[in-house]
N, C-alpha and C positions, 0 to 999 in steps of 0.2 A: 585469437579473439576469444574472450571469455565474457560470460554474462553476469551482471549484477542484478538482483531482483529486489524490489521494494514493494511491500504490501502495506497499503494504507487503508484503514477503516475510517470512513467519514461519518459525520453526524446525520447527513442526508444523502440522497442519490446525486446531488449536484457536486461537480468537481471543485467548486469554490467554497464548499462548506468545510468547517473545521475538522481536523484530524482528531480522532478519539482513541485510536490504537494503531500500532505499526509493528512491522518486522522487516529486517533486512537480511539478505543472503548475498555473499560475495564469492562468486565463482572464480575470481582472479586469485584468491588466496592472500591478498594483501591485508585484509582485515578479517577478524573473526567476531562479528557482532553477535550478541546474545540477547535474549529477552530480558528486559529490565535494565539494560546498560545505560539508559538515559531517562530522565524525567520529562524531557521535552521532546516532542516529535521532530523528526528531521526536517519537516516542512509544515507550515501552518495549515495549508490546504493542498488538495490534489493538484489544483491549478499551479501552485508554486513549484511542485515537482516537475510538471510539464515545462514550465518556464526555465527550469534549471537543466533541461536536456533529457529528462527521463521520458521514455516512450510508454504510453498506455497500451497494454496488450490484452487486458481482460477487465471487465466490470461485472459485478454480480448481477444476476437476473432479478428484476423487480417483480416480486410475487405479492399479491394482496393477501393480508391475513384472513384466516377463516372467520366467519361471523362468531362473535363472542371472544375472540382472541386478539383483538386489536391492540391491547395494552400488555400482552405477555412479553416478557423479556427472556430471551434464551440465547441469542448469539448476536454478533455484530453483523448486520445484514448488508451494509453498504461497503463492500470490499472491492478495492481497485488494485490491480497488479501492474507494476511498471518495470521496465528494464532499461539498462544501459549496457552497451557492448563496449568492452575495453580491450585495447591491444595489450598483449602480454609478450614477454620475451620467449615464452615456450609455444606461442601460437595460439 
């Protein structure tokens, strides 16, 4: 059994909000995804990933911005990590 990981960055903290960034990692070795290998996200929303069988195992903590920094842009703060467990011939 091997793990595939999907990281989705959403436009808000709601799982049904649009995906604005993503990464994939394949522990099965069947694919070797890299950053920038697609112009389109693998799913339109985080909810669509759930509906396709991905399991949500971590969501980013919601921290309010400090006063005066409400409109600063520094990182994608609505990060959600999903996994799928896949059978492999090697276990």
